[in-house]
N, C-alpha and C positions, 0 to 999 in steps of 0.2 A: 289446234289448227296447224301449228308448225309440224307436228308429227305426220300430217297428211302428205307431206312431200319427203318421205323417208329415203333411206340410202339406196333402195332398189330403183328409184326413179332418176331420170336424167338430172344431172347437177344444175342445169340452167332452170329447171322447174323449181328446184329448191331455192335457188337464188331469187327467182321471180316471186315466190311466195313470201320469202323473207322481206323482200323489197315492199311488197304490198302490206304486210303486217306492220312494218316499221313506219309506213306512211301514216299510221294511226287512224283517226276517225273517232266519232263520239260513242260508237258501240251502243247506240240506243236500242236496237232490236234485240240483241242478246240481254241487255239490261232488263227489258220487258219480260223476256223469258224467265230470268232468274227471280225477279220480283213477283211475278204472277205465280210461278211454280212454287216458290218458297211460301207465299201466302196461302197456297192451297195444299201444302204438304207433299209436293211431288218429290220423288227420290232424287237426291243430289247428283248422283252419277249420270242419270238420264238428262237432267237439266244441263249439265256441262256438255254432254254430247249434242243435245238439241241446240244450245246456244252457239256452239261451234258450227253446226250445220247451217243455222240461220245466217250467221255472219259470213260464212264461206259462200253461200248462195248470193248474198248481197254483194260481196266482193267480186264474184264472177260477173254479175250484171254490170258492175262499174267498169270492169276490164273491157267488156264488149261495148258499153256506152261510150267510153273514151275513144275507142277505135272508130266507132260510127261517127262521132262528133268531130273527130280530128283533134281532140284535146291533147295538149302536150304537157299540161300541169294538172295535178289534183292534190289539194291540201299542201300546195307549195312544193311538191316533189314531182319529178318527171314521171309521166305515165309509162306503162309498158310499151305502148305503141310509139312513144318518143324514142325508145331505145331499140326496139325490135321491129322486124318486118310485120306487116298485117297478118300473114299466115301464122307466124309464131305466136302473135298476140291472141288470135282466135283460138288456137290450139291450147294455149295456157288457160283461157277462159273456160274452154270445154273441160279441161282437166279439173278445174275448180268446181264446175258443176257436178262432175262425176264424184269427186270426193265429198261434196256436200250431200249428195244423194246417199252415198255410203254411210255417212254419219247419221242421216235421218233413219236409215234402215237399222242402225245399231240401237235404236230405241226399242226395237222388237215390238212395234205396235203398228199393224197394217193400216188402220185408218189414218194415222199420222203420216205414214209414207204416201198415202193417196193425197192427203191435203198438201203435202210438200210438192208433189208432181203437179197438182191442179194450180197451185200458186205460181209455179214457174211458167206454166202455160199462159196464165193470165198476164204475167209480166211481159212475156215475149209478144203476145198478141197486142198488148198495149203499145209496145215500142213500134211494132209494124203499123198500127193505126196512126201513131204520131208521125211516122215517116211518110206514109202514103196518103193520109186523109185528113191531116190536121193543119197543114201549112196555110197560114192566112185565114183560117176559119175562126170566125167570131161567133162562138156558140157555147153557151153555158153547159148544156147537156153533154156535148162532146168533151168539154174540159173536165167535168166531174168524172166521166168515164175514164179519161186518160189518167188523171191523178190517182184514181182508185187502183188502176192497173199498175201504174208506175211505182207507186209508193205505199198507198194504204193497204193493198193486198198483202204485202209482206209484214207490215205492222200487225195486221189482222191475224195472219198465220202465226206470228210469234206469240201473241197473247193466247190464241185459241189452242195452239199446240201445247203450250205449257199447262193450260187447263185440262187438256185431254189426258196428260200423264199424271195429273194431280187429283182428278175427281171424275166420277161417273155422272155427276149431277148436270143434266143438260141445261138447266136454268143458269147455273154458274158458268158453264161453257159459253152459253149465248151471251152472257153479260161481258165476259172477257173478250169475246169476238167483237162485240160492239165497241168496247174500250179501245181495242187495237185499231179497228177501222177508223173510228172518229179521231183518234190521236194521229193516225197516219194522214188523214185528209188535212187536218190542221197543219201538220208538219210540212206538207208539200205546198199548201197555200202560202205559208210564211216563207218558204224557200222562194216562191215565185214573187212575193213582195220584196224580198231582199234583192232580187235581181234589179229592182228599180231604186231601192233605197240604201242598199248595203255598201260598205266600203269595198272598192275593187280588190284591194290586197287581201282583205279578210274573206270575201266571198270566193275569190279565186278566178273570177272571170269579169270581163268588161260589163259595166252597168248597162242594163237594157239588152244584153246579148241574146236573150230568148226572142225578143221581138225582132231583132236584127236578123235572126235566123228563120223568121216566119212563124214562130211559136207564140200563139196568142194565149196569155195566161189571165188569171182573174182580174188583176188591176186594169189591164188593157180592155178586157171584155166590159167591165163596169164603166170605164170611160167611154167606150164606143157606144154603149147603150144610152148614155146620157148626152153624147155629142155625135149623133149620127151624121150630121152635116159637115163635120170636121174633114177638110180635104185629105189629111193624112190617114184618117180612118177609112175613107173611101178608097184611097190608094192601097192600103193594106188588104182590104176585102177583095180588091181586084188583082191581087198577087204582086203588089209592088214593094214587098218588104226588102228587096235587094237594093232599093234606093236608100243608101245609108244616111244621106243628109236629111231626107224627109222622115225617115224612121227615127233618127235622133231627135228631130223636132217633136215627133209624137211622144217619145219617151219623156221629154221635158214637160210636155203638156200633161201627161199622166201624173208626173211627179208633183206638179203644181195644183192638181185637182183633188177632189175628195175621194178618188177611186182607191187610193192606197188605204185610207182609213176604212172605207167600206169593206175592202177585202180582209183587213185585219179583224173587223167586227165579225165577219163570217167565220174566220179561223177560230175566234173566241167561242162562237156558237158550237162548233165541233168539239172544242175542249169541254164545254159545259155538258154536252151529251156524253162524252167519255167519263166525266166525273160522276154524272148521274147513274151511269151503268154500274159503277163499283160502289156507289153510296150505300147499298144495303149490306155490304160485307162487314164483318166484325172488325173493329179497330185493330190495327197492327202496324208495325214499323213498315212492312212492305206496302200496305195500302197507302200509308202516308207518302211513301216514296213514289208510288204510281201516280198519286194526285199531284205531287210536286213536279214530276216529269211532264205531265200533261200541261201544267201551268207554265213550265219553263219554255215550252214550244212557242208560246205567243209572247214571251218576254225576251227571247234571245235576239241578238243583233248581229249574228254572223252565221 
């Protein structure tokens, strides 16, 4: 990944990439690439290239997300847009998209390159949908569509792409696709739960910040469905999420209800589907790790 901003490129691009890589992250997506690929006997050099491509694509989306959201911190470090102009930040994200595409092409497998491009399209479309058609919307179907686009699609691509360079067996590929999708859905649901229950310093944003920005996630949807007469629920549906005092009251109501537990139960159901998808595979260290990774998603508290 560091090599993608070589000496022929502008020094500020190299500095930006170094800053982004230093900021860390859990590297869950490339971990899925390596575990799935190794389990299926994929060539190591192609897995390295694919893992880097996936993480660079993810990093590029974060750069643009932070700019769109006006976020000044990520993982406790200043975002690029906290240091640079919007134009420079956008161009840096574009550069990362380009290098990620180059890496995907280096796998020398056209179907994988198509999958890569399709996934990026899904992510961008999901962000536009969230921006223009999701504010204050209390709707499960819309929520599931958004989190698939925002998160699960890239998890799905990571697992499927690794399988594509590891085997021609379409049944195995389909199983890994399911594992990735279900794991990604659970991951985002838990992220949304942590927006209500997580420690502000650990999560990196104020508790309930999604709702305060008009973004209605699963705990809020569950609460709204069971408390349709709540004045704050009605206000949210009418576009009143900018009323911070009332929305903070709604956040506290959600925290005190069973909505968080119900959302976590749903995340656990997605994890069970992910585990069922890989259950038929032969026992291996990689399979055990994939199972542990899926279980970790509903156990984490940050």
